[in-house]
C-alpha positions, 0 to 999 in steps of 0.5 A: 500499499502507498503511504500518504500524508496529507498536510495543512496548517492546523490538521483541523480541516482539509487534511483531515477530510482527504485522509478520511477520503482516501480511506474511504476510496484507497481502502487496500490501496492508500495507508493515509495520514494527516497532520499540520504544520502548526495543529489546532488540536481540534478537528473544525465542528464544520469539517465533523458536520460536513464529513458526516453528510457524506457517512464518514464519522470524523469526529474520531480523528485528532488534530496532530502535529507532524511529529505525531505521524510515522518519521518515514519516507511517505510515497506522497505527501500532498499539502493543501495550499499552506504554502510555506507553512507546510515544513519539508517532510521526506516523500518519494512525490509531493503536491501542493492541491491549493485548497482554500482554507474553509474554516471560515466559510459559510456551510456551502462552501464548505461543502464546495471544499469538501467535494473538491478534494474528494474529487481530487482524492479519487483521482490520485486513487485512480492514478495509483491504481494504474501502477498496479 
């Protein structure tokens, strides 16, 4: 399985949702992790509610720092658009998805970001399937 780390600043919205979608759509293909460069310590309640709408229980996740995920070489490290706030992590492949931070968005804006993340995760899973 490919080890993938999703990173955003607070590890409270974007990277949490990406980790969740990787678990949903990448089962058996992806071993997913998420972390933040400056974790907030909580998963955003809006992220929890947004993922509940698609049947995923995000309230069981915790906001983590980079020091709390395995110190390994990941197959992919995917940043969510956090720019300089995302430090170096050892990885074979790196991508930045440029996803806007939804924490101050209304419910519809949050859903749009969630759906964008899901689409990108699905594309990644399809890409990984083609390498098998």
